[in-house]
KOLZA-482687 format. One record per atom (N, C-alpha, C, O): z, y, x; residue number from 1. Coordinates in nm, 3 decimals, decimal comma. Example, Ala and Ser with C-alpha at 12.3 -4.5 7.8 and 13.67 -1.06 7.14 Angstrom:
BEGIN
<rec><w>0,780</w><v>-0,569</v><u>1,319</u><k>1</k></rec>
<rec><w>0,780</w><v>-0,450</v><u>1,230</u><k>1</k></rec>
<rec><w>0,780</w><v>-0,330</v><u>1,320</u><k>1</k></rec>
<rec><w>0,846</w><v>-0,332</v><u>1,424</u><k>1</k></rec>
<rec><w>0,708</w><v>-0,225</v><u>1,285</u><k>2</k></rec>
<rec><w>0,714</w><v>-0,106</v><u>1,367</u><k>2</k></rec>
<rec><w>0,787</w><v>0,003</v><u>1,290</u><k>2</k></rec>
<rec><w>0,804</w><v>0,114</v><u>1,341</u><k>2</k></rec>
This chain:
BEGIN
<rec><w>-0,870</w><v>-8,802</v><u>-6,604</u><k>1</k></rec>
<rec><w>-0,861</w><v>-8,690</v><u>-6,696</u><k>1</k></rec>
<rec><w>-0,994</w><v>-8,615</v><u>-6,694</u><k>1</k></rec>
<rec><w>-1,044</w><v>-8,583</v><u>-6,586</u><k>1</k></rec>
<rec><w>-1,050</w><v>-8,585</v><u>-6,811</u><k>2</k></rec>
<rec><w>-1,177</w><v>-8,513</v><u>-6,816</u><k>2</k></rec>
<rec><w>-1,162</w><v>-8,371</v><u>-6,763</u><k>2</k></rec>
<rec><w>-1,055</w><v>-8,310</v><u>-6,776</u><k>2</k></rec>
<rec><w>-1,266</w><v>-8,319</v><u>-6,704</u><k>3</k></rec>
<rec><w>-1,270</w><v>-8,178</v><u>-6,665</u><k>3</k></rec>
<rec><w>-1,337</w><v>-8,105</v><u>-6,780</u><k>3</k></rec>
<rec><w>-1,448</w><v>-8,141</v><u>-6,821</u><k>3</k></rec>
<rec><w>-1,270</w><v>-8,002</v><u>-6,833</u><k>4</k></rec>
<rec><w>-1,323</w><v>-7,934</v><u>-6,950</u><k>4</k></rec>
<rec><w>-1,311</w><v>-7,784</v><u>-6,932</u><k>4</k></rec>
<rec><w>-1,208</w><v>-7,733</v><u>-6,886</u><k>4</k></rec>
<rec><w>-1,416</w><v>-7,714</v><u>-6,968</u><k>5</k></rec>
<rec><w>-1,414</w><v>-7,569</v><u>-6,970</u><k>5</k></rec>
<rec><w>-1,467</w><v>-7,523</v><u>-7,105</u><k>5</k></rec>
<rec><w>-1,546</w><v>-7,592</v><u>-7,168</u><k>5</k></rec>
<rec><w>-1,423</w><v>-7,407</v><u>-7,146</u><k>6</k></rec>
<rec><w>-1,469</w><v>-7,348</v><u>-7,271</u><k>6</k></rec>
<rec><w>-1,485</w><v>-7,200</v><u>-7,244</u><k>6</k></rec>
<rec><w>-1,387</w><v>-7,131</v><u>-7,214</u><k>6</k></rec>
<rec><w>-1,607</w><v>-7,151</v><u>-7,253</u><k>7</k></rec>
<rec><w>-1,632</w><v>-7,010</v><u>-7,226</u><k>7</k></rec>
<rec><w>-1,724</w><v>-6,953</v><u>-7,333</u><k>7</k></rec>
<rec><w>-1,791</w><v>-7,026</v><u>-7,405</u><k>7</k></rec>
<rec><w>-1,726</w><v>-6,821</v><u>-7,340</u><k>8</k></rec>
<rec><w>-1,816</w><v>-6,753</v><u>-7,432</u><k>8</k></rec>
<rec><w>-1,868</w><v>-6,627</v><u>-7,363</u><k>8</k></rec>
<rec><w>-1,790</w><v>-6,536</v><u>-7,334</u><k>8</k></rec>
<rec><w>-1,999</w><v>-6,621</v><u>-7,337</u><k>9</k></rec>
<rec><w>-2,057</w><v>-6,497</v><u>-7,284</u><k>9</k></rec>
<rec><w>-2,049</w><v>-6,388</v><u>-7,391</u><k>9</k></rec>
<rec><w>-2,087</w><v>-6,411</v><u>-7,506</u><k>9</k></rec>
<rec><w>-2,001</w><v>-6,271</v><u>-7,354</u><k>10</k></rec>
<rec><w>-1,986</w><v>-6,160</v><u>-7,448</u><k>10</k></rec>
<rec><w>-2,104</w><v>-6,065</v><u>-7,438</u><k>10</k></rec>
<rec><w>-2,172</w><v>-6,060</v><u>-7,336</u><k>10</k></rec>
<rec><w>-2,128</w><v>-5,990</v><u>-7,545</u><k>11</k></rec>
<rec><w>-2,245</w><v>-5,901</v><u>-7,549</u><k>11</k></rec>
<rec><w>-2,242</w><v>-5,793</v><u>-7,442</u><k>11</k></rec>
<rec><w>-2,346</w><v>-5,738</v><u>-7,407</u><k>11</k></rec>
<rec><w>-2,123</w><v>-5,762</v><u>-7,390</u><k>12</k></rec>
<rec><w>-2,113</w><v>-5,660</v><u>-7,286</u><k>12</k></rec>
<rec><w>-2,131</w><v>-5,717</v><u>-7,145</u><k>12</k></rec>
<rec><w>-2,117</w><v>-5,645</v><u>-7,047</u><k>12</k></rec>
<rec><w>-2,162</w><v>-5,847</v><u>-7,136</u><k>13</k></rec>
<rec><w>-2,184</w><v>-5,910</v><u>-7,007</u><k>13</k></rec>
<rec><w>-2,063</w><v>-5,981</v><u>-6,950</u><k>13</k></rec>
<rec><w>-2,075</w><v>-6,056</v><u>-6,854</u><k>13</k></rec>
<rec><w>-1,944</w><v>-5,958</v><u>-7,008</u><k>14</k></rec>
<rec><w>-1,824</w><v>-6,027</v><u>-6,964</u><k>14</k></rec>
<rec><w>-1,827</w><v>-6,172</v><u>-7,010</u><k>14</k></rec>
<rec><w>-1,911</w><v>-6,212</v><u>-7,091</u><k>14</k></rec>
<rec><w>-1,734</w><v>-6,250</v><u>-6,956</u><k>15</k></rec>
<rec><w>-1,722</w><v>-6,391</v><u>-6,995</u><k>15</k></rec>
<rec><w>-1,580</w><v>-6,416</v><u>-7,041</u><k>15</k></rec>
<rec><w>-1,485</w><v>-6,395</v><u>-6,966</u><k>15</k></rec>
<rec><w>-1,564</w><v>-6,462</v><u>-7,165</u><k>16</k></rec>
<rec><w>-1,433</w><v>-6,500</v><u>-7,216</u><k>16</k></rec>
<rec><w>-1,406</w><v>-6,640</v><u>-7,166</u><k>16</k></rec>
<rec><w>-1,483</w><v>-6,732</v><u>-7,194</u><k>16</k></rec>
<rec><w>-1,297</w><v>-6,656</v><u>-7,092</u><k>17</k></rec>
<rec><w>-1,262</w><v>-6,785</v><u>-7,030</u><k>17</k></rec>
<rec><w>-1,112</w><v>-6,806</v><u>-7,050</u><k>17</k></rec>
<rec><w>-1,033</w><v>-6,774</v><u>-6,961</u><k>17</k></rec>
<rec><w>-1,072</w><v>-6,859</v><u>-7,167</u><k>18</k></rec>
<rec><w>-0,931</w><v>-6,864</v><u>-7,203</u><k>18</k></rec>
<rec><w>-0,851</w><v>-6,975</v><u>-7,136</u><k>18</k></rec>
<rec><w>-0,728</w><v>-6,978</v><u>-7,148</u><k>18</k></rec>
<rec><w>-0,915</w><v>-7,067</v><u>-7,066</u><k>19</k></rec>
<rec><w>-0,845</w><v>-7,181</v><u>-7,008</u><k>19</k></rec>
<rec><w>-0,848</w><v>-7,173</v><u>-6,856</u><k>19</k></rec>
<rec><w>-0,942</w><v>-7,118</v><u>-6,797</u><k>19</k></rec>
<rec><w>-0,745</w><v>-7,227</v><u>-6,792</u><k>20</k></rec>
<rec><w>-0,746</w><v>-7,229</v><u>-6,646</u><k>20</k></rec>
<rec><w>-0,815</w><v>-7,356</v><u>-6,596</u><k>20</k></rec>
<rec><w>-0,854</w><v>-7,442</v><u>-6,675</u><k>20</k></rec>
<rec><w>-0,829</w><v>-7,367</v><u>-6,467</u><k>21</k></rec>
<rec><w>-0,903</w><v>-7,478</v><u>-6,406</u><k>21</k></rec>
<rec><w>-0,838</w><v>-7,613</v><u>-6,431</u><k>21</k></rec>
<rec><w>-0,905</w><v>-7,716</v><u>-6,424</u><k>21</k></rec>
<rec><w>-0,709</w><v>-7,615</v><u>-6,459</u><k>22</k></rec>
<rec><w>-0,639</w><v>-7,741</v><u>-6,483</u><k>22</k></rec>
<rec><w>-0,624</w><v>-7,772</v><u>-6,632</u><k>22</k></rec>
<rec><w>-0,538</w><v>-7,851</v><u>-6,671</u><k>22</k></rec>
<rec><w>-0,707</w><v>-7,712</v><u>-6,716</u><k>23</k></rec>
<rec><w>-0,696</w><v>-7,731</v><u>-6,861</u><k>23</k></rec>
<rec><w>-0,723</w><v>-7,877</v><u>-6,899</u><k>23</k></rec>
<rec><w>-0,806</w><v>-7,945</v><u>-6,839</u><k>23</k></rec>
<rec><w>-0,650</w><v>-7,921</v><u>-7,000</u><k>24</k></rec>
<rec><w>-0,667</w><v>-8,057</v><u>-7,052</u><k>24</k></rec>
<rec><w>-0,738</w><v>-8,050</v><u>-7,188</u><k>24</k></rec>
<rec><w>-0,755</w><v>-7,943</v><u>-7,246</u><k>24</k></rec>
<rec><w>-0,778</w><v>-8,166</v><u>-7,235</u><k>25</k></rec>
<rec><w>-0,835</w><v>-8,173</v><u>-7,370</u><k>25</k></rec>
<rec><w>-0,735</w><v>-8,122</v><u>-7,473</u><k>25</k></rec>
<rec><w>-0,773</w><v>-8,055</v><u>-7,569</u><k>25</k></rec>
<rec><w>-0,608</w><v>-8,153</v><u>-7,454</u><k>26</k></rec>
<rec><w>-0,504</w><v>-8,105</v><u>-7,545</u><k>26</k></rec>
<rec><w>-0,501</w><v>-7,953</v><u>-7,551</u><k>26</k></rec>
<rec><w>-0,478</w><v>-7,895</v><u>-7,657</u><k>26</k></rec>
<rec><w>-0,525</w><v>-7,886</v><u>-7,437</u><k>27</k></rec>
<rec><w>-0,529</w><v>-7,740</v><u>-7,433</u><k>27</k></rec>
<rec><w>-0,642</w><v>-7,686</v><u>-7,519</u><k>27</k></rec>
<rec><w>-0,625</w><v>-7,585</v><u>-7,587</u><k>27</k></rec>
<rec><w>-0,758</w><v>-7,753</v><u>-7,517</u><k>28</k></rec>
<rec><w>-0,872</w><v>-7,710</v><u>-7,597</u><k>28</k></rec>
<rec><w>-0,842</w><v>-7,729</v><u>-7,745</u><k>28</k></rec>
<rec><w>-0,871</w><v>-7,640</v><u>-7,826</u><k>28</k></rec>
<rec><w>-0,785</w><v>-7,843</v><u>-7,782</u><k>29</k></rec>
<rec><w>-0,749</w><v>-7,868</v><u>-7,922</u><k>29</k></rec>
<rec><w>-0,650</w><v>-7,762</v><u>-7,969</u><k>29</k></rec>
<rec><w>-0,663</w><v>-7,711</v><u>-8,081</u><k>29</k></rec>
<rec><w>-0,550</w><v>-7,730</v><u>-7,887</u><k>30</k></rec>
<rec><w>-0,451</w><v>-7,628</v><u>-7,923</u><k>30</k></rec>
<rec><w>-0,516</w><v>-7,491</v><u>-7,938</u><k>30</k></rec>
<rec><w>-0,479</w><v>-7,415</v><u>-8,028</u><k>30</k></rec>
<rec><w>-0,611</w><v>-7,458</v><u>-7,852</u><k>31</k></rec>
<rec><w>-0,680</w><v>-7,330</v><u>-7,860</u><k>31</k></rec>
<rec><w>-0,757</w><v>-7,319</v><u>-7,991</u><k>31</k></rec>
<rec><w>-0,755</w><v>-7,214</v><u>-8,057</u><k>31</k></rec>
<rec><w>-0,825</w><v>-7,426</v><u>-8,030</u><k>32</k></rec>
<rec><w>-0,908</w><v>-7,424</v><u>-8,151</u><k>32</k></rec>
<rec><w>-0,824</w><v>-7,435</v><u>-8,278</u><k>32</k></rec>
<rec><w>-0,848</w><v>-7,363</v><u>-8,375</u><k>32</k></rec>
<rec><w>-0,726</w><v>-7,526</v><u>-8,279</u><k>33</k></rec>
<rec><w>-0,650</w><v>-7,555</v><u>-8,401</u><k>33</k></rec>
<rec><w>-0,514</w><v>-7,485</v><u>-8,409</u><k>33</k></rec>
<rec><w>-0,453</w><v>-7,481</v><u>-8,515</u><k>33</k></rec>
<rec><w>-0,468</w><v>-7,430</v><u>-8,296</u><k>34</k></rec>
<rec><w>-0,333</w><v>-7,375</v><u>-8,294</u><k>34</k></rec>
<rec><w>-0,234</w><v>-7,488</v><u>-8,274</u><k>34</k></rec>
<rec><w>-0,271</w><v>-7,605</v><u>-8,274</u><k>34</k></rec>
<rec><w>-0,107</w><v>-7,452</v><u>-8,258</u><k>35</k></rec>
<rec><w>-0,006</w><v>-7,555</v><u>-8,235</u><k>35</k></rec>
<rec><w>0,083</w><v>-7,580</v><u>-8,355</u><k>35</k></rec>
<rec><w>0,181</w><v>-7,653</v><u>-8,346</u><k>35</k></rec>
<rec><w>0,049</w><v>-7,519</v><u>-8,470</u><k>36</k></rec>
<rec><w>0,132</w><v>-7,538</v><u>-8,588</u><k>36</k></rec>
<rec><w>0,062</w><v>-7,612</v><u>-8,701</u><k>36</k></rec>
<rec><w>0,114</w><v>-7,618</v><u>-8,812</u><k>36</k></rec>
<rec><w>-0,054</w><v>-7,669</v><u>-8,675</u><k>37</k></rec>
<rec><w>-0,126</w><v>-7,747</v><u>-8,776</u><k>37</k></rec>
<rec><w>-0,053</w><v>-7,879</v><u>-8,797</u><k>37</k></rec>
<rec><w>-0,031</w><v>-7,953</v><u>-8,701</u><k>37</k></rec>
<rec><w>-0,016</w><v>-7,909</v><u>-8,921</u><k>38</k></rec>
<rec><w>0,056</w><v>-8,033</v><u>-8,952</u><k>38</k></rec>
<rec><w>-0,012</w><v>-8,106</v><u>-9,063</u><k>38</k></rec>
<rec><w>-0,049</w><v>-8,045</v><u>-9,164</u><k>38</k></rec>
<rec><w>-0,031</w><v>-8,236</v><u>-9,050</u><k>39</k></rec>
<rec><w>-0,007</w><v>-8,314</v><u>-8,929</u><k>39</k></rec>
<rec><w>-0,103</w><v>-8,270</v><u>-8,819</u><k>39</k></rec>
<rec><w>-0,210</w><v>-8,217</v><u>-8,848</u><k>39</k></rec>
<rec><w>-0,067</w><v>-8,291</v><u>-8,693</u><k>40</k></rec>
<rec><w>-0,153</w><v>-8,247</v><u>-8,584</u><k>40</k></rec>
<rec><w>-0,285</w><v>-8,325</v><u>-8,580</u><k>40</k></rec>
<rec><w>-0,289</w><v>-8,441</v><u>-8,621</u><k>40</k></rec>
<rec><w>-0,391</w><v>-8,261</v><u>-8,532</u><k>41</k></rec>
<rec><w>-0,520</w><v>-8,330</v><u>-8,526</u><k>41</k></rec>
<rec><w>-0,521</w><v>-8,437</v><u>-8,417</u><k>41</k></rec>
<rec><w>-0,454</w><v>-8,424</v><u>-8,315</u><k>41</k></rec>
<rec><w>-0,596</w><v>-8,542</v><u>-8,440</u><k>42</k></rec>
<rec><w>-0,614</w><v>-8,645</v><u>-8,337</u><k>42</k></rec>
<rec><w>-0,719</w><v>-8,602</v><u>-8,237</u><k>42</k></rec>
<rec><w>-0,717</w><v>-8,645</v><u>-8,122</u><k>42</k></rec>
<rec><w>-0,811</w><v>-8,516</v><u>-8,281</u><k>43</k></rec>
<rec><w>-0,918</w><v>-8,468</v><u>-8,193</u><k>43</k></rec>
<rec><w>-0,988</w><v>-8,351</v><u>-8,259</u><k>43</k></rec>
<rec><w>-0,965</w><v>-8,320</v><u>-8,376</u><k>43</k></rec>
<rec><w>-1,074</w><v>-8,287</v><u>-8,183</u><k>44</k></rec>
<rec><w>-1,167</w><v>-8,187</v><u>-8,235</u><k>44</k></rec>
<rec><w>-1,307</w><v>-8,244</v><u>-8,210</u><k>44</k></rec>
<rec><w>-1,336</w><v>-8,294</v><u>-8,102</u><k>44</k></rec>
<rec><w>-1,392</w><v>-8,235</v><u>-8,311</u><k>45</k></rec>
<rec><w>-1,528</w><v>-8,285</v><u>-8,298</u><k>45</k></rec>
<rec><w>-1,623</w><v>-8,168</v><u>-8,320</u><k>45</k></rec>
<rec><w>-1,618</w><v>-8,101</v><u>-8,423</u><k>45</k></rec>
<rec><w>-1,709</w><v>-8,144</v><u>-8,222</u><k>46</k></rec>
<rec><w>-1,809</w><v>-8,039</v><u>-8,232</u><k>46</k></rec>
<rec><w>-1,944</w><v>-8,109</v><u>-8,249</u><k>46</k></rec>
<rec><w>-1,983</w><v>-8,191</v><u>-8,166</u><k>46</k></rec>
<rec><w>-2,015</w><v>-8,074</v><u>-8,356</u><k>47</k></rec>
<rec><w>-2,145</w><v>-8,135</v><u>-8,384</u><k>47</k></rec>
<rec><w>-2,253</w><v>-8,028</v><u>-8,385</u><k>47</k></rec>
<rec><w>-2,236</w><v>-7,920</v><u>-8,442</u><k>47</k></rec>
<rec><w>-2,363</w><v>-8,059</v><u>-8,320</u><k>48</k></rec>
<rec><w>-2,478</w><v>-7,969</v><u>-8,316</u><k>48</k></rec>
<rec><w>-2,603</w><v>-8,050</v><u>-8,343</u><k>48</k></rec>
<rec><w>-2,623</w><v>-8,155</v><u>-8,282</u><k>48</k></rec>
<rec><w>-2,687</w><v>-8,002</v><u>-8,433</u><k>49</k></rec>
<rec><w>-2,818</w><v>-8,063</v><u>-8,452</u><k>49</k></rec>
<rec><w>-2,920</w><v>-7,974</v><u>-8,382</u><k>49</k></rec>
<rec><w>-2,933</w><v>-7,856</v><u>-8,414</u><k>49</k></rec>
<rec><w>-2,991</w><v>-8,032</v><u>-8,287</u><k>50</k></rec>
<rec><w>-3,088</w><v>-7,956</v><u>-8,209</u><k>50</k></rec>
<rec><w>-3,213</w><v>-7,927</v><u>-8,292</u><k>50</k></rec>
<rec><w>-3,231</w><v>-7,983</v><u>-8,401</u><k>50</k></rec>
<rec><w>-3,298</w><v>-7,839</v><u>-8,241</u><k>51</k></rec>
<rec><w>-3,423</w><v>-7,808</v><u>-8,311</u><k>51</k></rec>
<rec><w>-3,511</w><v>-7,930</v><u>-8,326</u><k>51</k></rec>
<rec><w>-3,590</w><v>-7,939</v><u>-8,420</u><k>51</k></rec>
<rec><w>-3,497</w><v>-8,027</v><u>-8,234</u><k>52</k></rec>
<rec><w>-3,578</w><v>-8,149</v><u>-8,243</u><k>52</k></rec>
<rec><w>-3,515</w><v>-8,253</v><u>-8,335</u><k>52</k></rec>
<rec><w>-3,569</w><v>-8,363</v><u>-8,352</u><k>52</k></rec>
<rec><w>-3,400</w><v>-8,220</v><u>-8,396</u><k>53</k></rec>
<rec><w>-3,337</w><v>-8,310</v><u>-8,491</u><k>53</k></rec>
<rec><w>-3,234</w><v>-8,405</v><u>-8,432</u><k>53</k></rec>
<rec><w>-3,179</w><v>-8,488</v><u>-8,504</u><k>53</k></rec>
<rec><w>-3,207</w><v>-8,395</v><u>-8,303</u><k>54</k></rec>
<rec><w>-3,105</w><v>-8,481</v><u>-8,240</u><k>54</k></rec>
<rec><w>-2,966</w><v>-8,432</v><u>-8,281</u><k>54</k></rec>
<rec><w>-2,940</w><v>-8,311</v><u>-8,282</u><k>54</k></rec>
<rec><w>-2,877</w><v>-8,525</v><u>-8,313</u><k>55</k></rec>
<rec><w>-2,739</w><v>-8,492</v><u>-8,344</u><k>55</k></rec>
<rec><w>-2,655</w><v>-8,514</v><u>-8,219</u><k>55</k></rec>
<rec><w>-2,645</w><v>-8,627</v><u>-8,169</u><k>55</k></rec>
<rec><w>-2,595</w><v>-8,407</v><u>-8,169</u><k>56</k></rec>
<rec><w>-2,510</w><v>-8,414</v><u>-8,051</u><k>56</k></rec>
<rec><w>-2,366</w><v>-8,393</v><u>-8,097</u><k>56</k></rec>
<rec><w>-2,335</w><v>-8,294</v><u>-8,164</u><k>56</k></rec>
<rec><w>-2,278</w><v>-8,488</v><u>-8,061</u><k>57</k></rec>
<rec><w>-2,137</w><v>-8,480</v><u>-8,098</u><k>57</k></rec>
<rec><w>-2,051</w><v>-8,483</v><u>-7,973</u><k>57</k></rec>
<rec><w>-2,072</w><v>-8,566</v><u>-7,884</u><k>57</k></rec>
<rec><w>-1,955</w><v>-8,391</v><u>-7,965</u><k>58</k></rec>
<rec><w>-1,859</w><v>-8,387</v><u>-7,856</u><k>58</k></rec>
<rec><w>-1,721</w><v>-8,410</v><u>-7,916</u><k>58</k></rec>
<rec><w>-1,674</w><v>-8,332</v><u>-7,999</u><k>58</k></rec>
<rec><w>-1,657</w><v>-8,519</v><u>-7,874</u><k>59</k></rec>
<rec><w>-1,524</w><v>-8,555</v><u>-7,922</u><k>59</k></rec>
<rec><w>-1,423</w><v>-8,516</v><u>-7,815</u><k>59</k></rec>
<rec><w>-1,431</w><v>-8,563</v><u>-7,702</u><k>59</k></rec>
<rec><w>-1,328</w><v>-8,429</v><u>-7,851</u><k>60</k></rec>
<rec><w>-1,223</w><v>-8,384</v><u>-7,759</u><k>60</k></rec>
<rec><w>-1,091</w><v>-8,435</v><u>-7,814</u><k>60</k></rec>
<rec><w>-1,044</w><v>-8,388</v><u>-7,917</u><k>60</k></rec>
<rec><w>-1,029</w><v>-8,533</v><u>-7,745</u><k>61</k></rec>
<rec><w>-0,905</w><v>-8,592</v><u>-7,796</u><k>61</k></rec>
<rec><w>-0,786</w><v>-8,498</v><u>-7,779</u><k>61</k></rec>
<rec><w>-0,783</w><v>-8,416</v><u>-7,688</u><k>61</k></rec>
<rec><w>-0,688</w><v>-8,511</v><u>-7,868</u><k>62</k></rec>
<rec><w>-0,568</w><v>-8,429</v><u>-7,859</u><k>62</k></rec>
<rec><w>-0,471</w><v>-8,485</v><u>-7,757</u><k>62</k></rec>
<rec><w>-0,405</w><v>-8,409</v><u>-7,686</u><k>62</k></rec>
<rec><w>-0,460</w><v>-8,615</v><u>-7,749</u><k>63</k></rec>
<rec><w>-0,370</w><v>-8,672</v><u>-7,647</u><k>63</k></rec>
<rec><w>-0,409</w><v>-8,817</v><u>-7,622</u><k>63</k></rec>
<rec><w>-0,434</w><v>-8,895</v><u>-7,714</u><k>63</k></rec>
<rec><w>-0,412</w><v>-8,851</v><u>-7,496</u><k>64</k></rec>
<rec><w>-0,429</w><v>-8,989</v><u>-7,457</u><k>64</k></rec>
<rec><w>-0,566</w><v>-9,052</v><u>-7,472</u><k>64</k></rec>
<rec><w>-0,593</w><v>-9,154</v><u>-7,408</u><k>64</k></rec>
<rec><w>-0,651</w><v>-8,996</v><u>-7,552</u><k>65</k></rec>
<rec><w>-0,782</w><v>-9,058</v><u>-7,571</u><k>65</k></rec>
<rec><w>-0,881</w><v>-9,012</v><u>-7,466</u><k>65</k></rec>
<rec><w>-0,849</w><v>-8,932</v><u>-7,378</u><k>65</k></rec>
<rec><w>-1,001</w><v>-9,063</v><u>-7,477</u><k>66</k></rec>
<rec><w>-1,108</w><v>-9,027</v><u>-7,385</u><k>66</k></rec>
<rec><w>-1,205</w><v>-8,931</v><u>-7,454</u><k>66</k></rec>
<rec><w>-1,238</w><v>-8,948</v><u>-7,571</u><k>66</k></rec>
<rec><w>-1,249</w><v>-8,832</v><u>-7,379</u><k>67</k></rec>
<rec><w>-1,352</w><v>-8,744</v><u>-7,430</u><k>67</k></rec>
<rec><w>-1,481</w><v>-8,825</v><u>-7,442</u><k>67</k></rec>
<rec><w>-1,506</w><v>-8,915</v><u>-7,361</u><k>67</k></rec>
<rec><w>-1,562</w><v>-8,792</v><u>-7,542</u><k>68</k></rec>
<rec><w>-1,684</w><v>-8,870</v><u>-7,566</u><k>68</k></rec>
<rec><w>-1,796</w><v>-8,778</v><u>-7,611</u><k>68</k></rec>
<rec><w>-1,774</w><v>-8,685</v><u>-7,688</u><k>68</k></rec>
<rec><w>-1,916</w><v>-8,804</v><u>-7,562</u><k>69</k></rec>
<rec><w>-2,035</w><v>-8,734</v><u>-7,606</u><k>69</k></rec>
<rec><w>-2,130</w><v>-8,838</v><u>-7,663</u><k>69</k></rec>
<rec><w>-2,155</w><v>-8,941</v><u>-7,601</u><k>69</k></rec>
<rec><w>-2,184</w><v>-8,809</v><u>-7,780</u><k>70</k></rec>
<rec><w>-2,282</w><v>-8,898</v><u>-7,840</u><k>70</k></rec>
<rec><w>-2,406</w><v>-8,818</v><u>-7,877</u><k>70</k></rec>
<rec><w>-2,398</w><v>-8,703</v><u>-7,920</u><k>70</k></rec>
<rec><w>-2,521</w><v>-8,882</v><u>-7,859</u><k>71</k></rec>
<rec><w>-2,647</w><v>-8,827</v><u>-7,907</u><k>71</k></rec>
<rec><w>-2,706</w><v>-8,928</v><u>-8,003</u><k>71</k></rec>
<rec><w>-2,733</w><v>-9,042</v><u>-7,966</u><k>71</k></rec>
<rec><w>-2,725</w><v>-8,885</v><u>-8,126</u><k>72</k></rec>
<rec><w>-2,772</w><v>-8,973</v><u>-8,232</u><k>72</k></rec>
<rec><w>-2,690</w><v>-9,102</v><u>-8,240</u><k>72</k></rec>
<rec><w>-2,745</w><v>-9,210</v><u>-8,256</u><k>72</k></rec>
<rec><w>-2,557</w><v>-9,089</v><u>-8,228</u><k>73</k></rec>
<rec><w>-2,466</w><v>-9,201</v><u>-8,244</u><k>73</k></rec>
<rec><w>-2,449</w><v>-9,289</v><u>-8,122</u><k>73</k></rec>
<rec><w>-2,373</w><v>-9,386</v><u>-8,127</u><k>73</k></rec>
<rec><w>-2,517</w><v>-9,259</v><u>-8,011</u><k>74</k></rec>
<rec><w>-2,506</w><v>-9,339</v><u>-7,891</u><k>74</k></rec>
<rec><w>-2,431</w><v>-9,261</v><u>-7,784</u><k>74</k></rec>
<rec><w>-2,466</w><v>-9,147</v><u>-7,753</u><k>74</k></rec>
<rec><w>-2,327</w><v>-9,324</v><u>-7,728</u><k>75</k></rec>
<rec><w>-2,249</w><v>-9,260</v><u>-7,621</u><k>75</k></rec>
<rec><w>-2,334</w><v>-9,241</v><u>-7,496</u><k>75</k></rec>
<rec><w>-2,414</w><v>-9,327</v><u>-7,460</u><k>75</k></rec>
<rec><w>-2,314</w><v>-9,126</v><u>-7,432</u><k>76</k></rec>
<rec><w>-2,385</w><v>-9,099</v><u>-7,306</u><k>76</k></rec>
<rec><w>-2,285</w><v>-9,083</v><u>-7,194</u><k>76</k></rec>
<rec><w>-2,323</w><v>-9,059</v><u>-7,080</u><k>76</k></rec>
C-alpha cells in the first residue's frame, strides 16, 4: 500500500493536514472528489508542467490500483 500525505502550508504558518498517518489512496480521492460523485472516479490525476517544460503526472487510484508517477510519460 502506498504511503500518501496531502498537506497545505497556510499563510499564517499553520499546516492543513486533513489525513491521518494510515491514509489510503482512496482517502485522498474521497477528499478531492467527495463520496457522492457518480459514477465514482477510478483515480485522481494531478498534472504539473515545470518551468523547464517537464510534465509531471501523479496518478492516485481510487481502489486496488497502484499509485504512479510519470515524468514526460515515463514511470519513475
